[in-house]
C-alpha positions as CSV (number, residue, x, y, z in Angstrom):
1,M,0.2,0.0,-0.2
2,S,1.3,3.4,-1.0
3,P,2.0,5.8,1.9
4,F,0.2,9.2,2.1
5,L,2.1,12.4,2.0
6,L,0.1,14.2,4.3
7,S,-0.6,11.6,7.1
8,G,-0.3,12.9,10.5
9,I,-0.8,16.6,9.8
10,T,-4.1,16.8,7.9
11,Y,-7.2,17.9,10.0
12,C,-11.0,18.0,9.4
13,G,-12.2,21.8,9.3
14,Y,-15.5,21.0,10.6
15,C,-14.7,18.5,13.8
16,G,-10.9,19.2,14.4
17,N,-10.3,15.7,14.1
18,K,-7.3,14.3,12.2
19,M,-8.2,13.1,8.6
20,I,-6.7,9.7,7.5
21,G,-5.4,8.3,4.2
22,V,-8.0,5.4,2.7
23,T,-7.1,3.3,-0.1
24,R,-10.2,1.6,-1.9
25,K,-10.5,-1.0,-5.0
26,Q,-13.0,-1.1,-7.2
27,R,-14.0,-4.1,-9.7
28,W,-16.6,-3.9,-12.4
29,Q,-17.4,-5.8,-15.5
30,R,-17.4,-3.9,-18.9
31,R,-20.6,-4.8,-20.8
32,S,-19.0,-4.2,-24.0
33,D,-16.5,-7.1,-23.8
34,G,-16.9,-8.8,-20.4
35,M,-13.7,-8.0,-19.2
36,T,-13.2,-7.1,-15.4
37,R,-11.6,-3.8,-14.7
38,T,-10.0,-2.8,-11.6
39,A,-9.2,1.0,-10.2
40,Q,-8.1,2.1,-7.1
41,Y,-8.8,5.4,-5.2
42,R,-6.9,7.0,-2.4
43,Y,-8.4,9.8,-0.5
44,Y,-7.9,11.4,2.9
45,Q,-11.1,10.8,5.1
46,C,-12.1,12.4,8.4
47,E,-11.3,10.0,11.3
48,S,-14.5,11.0,13.2
49,R,-16.4,9.3,10.3
50,T,-14.5,6.4,10.3
51,N,-14.5,5.6,14.1
52,R,-17.5,7.3,15.8
53,S,-19.6,8.9,13.0
54,L,-19.4,12.0,14.8
55,C,-18.7,14.2,11.5
56,D,-20.4,14.3,8.2
57,Y,-18.6,12.6,5.3
58,H,-16.1,14.8,4.7
59,T,-13.3,13.5,2.2
60,R,-10.7,14.6,-0.4
61,R,-9.1,12.9,-3.1
62,A,-5.3,12.2,-2.2
63,E,-4.0,13.6,-5.7
64,E,-6.0,16.5,-5.4
65,L,-5.2,17.6,-1.8
66,E,-1.6,17.0,-2.1
67,E,-1.7,19.3,-5.5
68,E,-3.5,21.9,-3.7
69,V,-0.6,21.9,-0.8
70,R,2.0,22.2,-3.4
71,R,0.4,25.1,-5.0
72,S,-0.1,26.7,-1.6
73,L,3.4,26.3,-0.9
74,K,4.8,27.3,-4.0
75,L,2.3,30.7,-4.1
76,G,3.7,31.4,-0.3
77,G,0.2,32.6,0.9
78,S,0.1,30.3,4.1
79,R,3.4,32.5,5.2
80,T,1.1,35.2,6.4
81,K,-0.2,32.9,9.1
82,T,2.8,32.9,11.2
83,A,2.1,36.2,13.4
84,G,4.6,38.6,14.6
85,N,7.8,40.1,13.1
86,G,10.9,38.1,14.5
87,A,13.7,40.5,13.4
88,L,11.6,43.5,14.6
89,A,11.1,42.0,18.0
90,V,14.9,41.1,18.3
91,G,15.7,44.9,17.3
92,E,13.4,46.0,20.0
93,A,14.7,43.6,22.7
94,E,18.4,44.9,22.0
95,A,17.2,48.5,22.5
96,Q,15.5,47.7,25.5
97,I,18.8,46.5,27.0
98,R,20.6,49.6,25.7
99,R,18.3,51.6,27.5
100,L,18.5,49.5,30.7
101,R,22.4,49.8,30.7
102,D,22.1,53.7,30.0
103,K,19.8,53.7,33.3
104,A,22.6,51.5,35.1
105,K,25.1,54.0,34.2
106,R,23.1,57.0,35.5
107,L,22.2,55.0,38.7
108,D,26.0,54.8,39.3
109,R,26.9,58.3,38.6
110,R,23.8,59.6,41.0
111,L,25.5,57.1,43.5
112,E,28.7,58.6,43.1
113,E,27.6,62.4,43.6
114,Y,26.0,61.1,47.1
115,L,29.4,59.8,48.3
116,E,31.3,62.9,46.8
117,S,28.7,65.0,48.6
118,A,29.1,62.9,51.8
119,V,33.1,63.5,51.7
120,S,32.8,67.1,51.3
121,G,30.4,67.4,54.1
122,R,27.6,69.0,52.1
123,M,25.6,65.6,53.1
124,K,24.9,63.9,56.3
125,Q,25.8,60.3,56.6
126,D,22.2,59.2,57.5
127,K,21.1,61.0,54.6
128,L,23.7,59.1,52.4
129,R,22.6,56.1,53.8
130,S,19.1,56.5,53.0
131,L,19.7,57.4,49.3
132,G,22.2,54.6,49.0
133,L,19.6,52.1,50.0
134,I,17.2,53.7,47.6
135,V,19.7,53.4,44.5
136,A,20.9,50.0,45.9
137,G,17.0,48.8,45.3
138,E,16.5,50.3,41.9
139,Q,20.0,48.6,40.7
140,L,18.6,45.7,41.9
141,Q,15.4,45.8,40.0
142,L,17.2,46.9,37.0
143,E,19.6,44.2,37.2
144,E,16.7,41.8,37.5
145,R,15.3,43.5,34.5
146,L,18.6,43.2,32.6
147,V,18.5,39.3,32.8
148,E,15.1,38.9,31.8
149,S,15.4,41.1,28.7
150,H,18.5,39.1,27.7
151,K,16.9,35.8,28.0
152,L,13.9,37.6,25.9
153,A,16.4,38.6,23.2
154,E,17.9,35.2,23.1
155,L,14.5,33.3,22.7
156,Q,13.7,35.9,20.0
157,A,16.9,35.4,18.1
158,S,16.5,31.7,18.1
159,Q,12.8,32.1,16.8
160,V,14.5,34.2,14.0
161,E,16.7,31.2,13.2
162,R,14.2,28.8,13.2
163,R,12.3,30.8,10.9
164,R,15.2,31.4,8.6
165,Q,15.7,27.7,8.2
166,R,11.8,27.1,7.8
167,D,12.1,29.4,5.0
168,N,14.9,27.6,3.3
169,V,13.0,24.6,3.3
170,L,10.0,26.3,2.0
171,Q,12.2,27.7,-0.8
172,R,13.5,24.1,-1.4
173,L,10.2,22.7,-1.7
174,R,8.9,25.0,-4.1
175,E,11.8,24.7,-6.4
176,N,12.3,21.0,-6.2
177,W,8.9,19.6,-5.4
178,S,9.1,17.2,-8.6
179,A,12.7,16.3,-7.9
180,L,12.4,15.2,-4.4
181,A,12.1,11.3,-3.5
182,F,8.7,10.9,-1.6
183,G,10.0,10.3,1.7
184,E,12.2,13.7,1.6
185,R,9.2,15.4,0.3
186,R,7.1,14.3,3.3
187,D,9.9,15.0,5.6
188,L,10.3,18.5,4.6
189,I,6.6,19.1,4.8
190,R,6.6,18.0,8.2
191,A,9.3,20.4,9.0
192,V,7.5,23.3,8.1
193,L,4.0,22.6,8.3
194,D,2.0,22.5,11.7
195,R,-1.3,21.2,10.3
196,V,-3.2,21.2,7.1
197,V,-7.1,21.9,7.9
198,V,-9.1,20.9,5.2
199,K,-12.7,22.2,4.3
200,D,-14.8,21.1,1.3
201,D,-14.1,24.3,-0.7
202,G,-10.3,24.7,0.4
203,I,-7.5,24.3,2.9
204,E,-5.6,26.4,5.5
205,M,-2.0,25.6,6.0
206,V,-0.6,26.6,9.3
207,L,3.3,27.1,9.5
208,K,5.2,26.0,12.4
209,P,6.7,28.9,14.4
């Protein structure tokens, strides 16, 4: 039995259950000459219909559905399904880190001014202690925000890299679809597509983030 290209990532757009690949063979006798003919049909069928009869009889012929996925990948329309601008988010995170570092420098300068005032006698020790505690608290909060900002920047940078790799795979699928072996084509599709949602009048492809 031939494997199905979209097995495991195809979902019914009406009930949300998976669609499974089904192969049917049909035999009939031709009236004109009495010869027996055989035909094989391959299609994707809603699993709810197969197991629990919870969904209407939604099916798509395998060849037609796989060709529609190929065309959608080639046109690139499904790329709009990925929300957010990774490169912009990384830039914003880096700008936030720079702002926090500038604020840390200002806090250091403020503490130096307090110390100079205390040494010169313009500020009493108890006031220096009070103001120093305030600055120390602000510095501690600032350090915590810097740690979180660095983590966010690293996460967003890794997301940008994943998207870059995903775009490379998409380009390979678009340019070399016919030349790819079945197994390689299937693996590349699964590397970039989270799911294919199937309805009677079309599909929606959801890319992996």
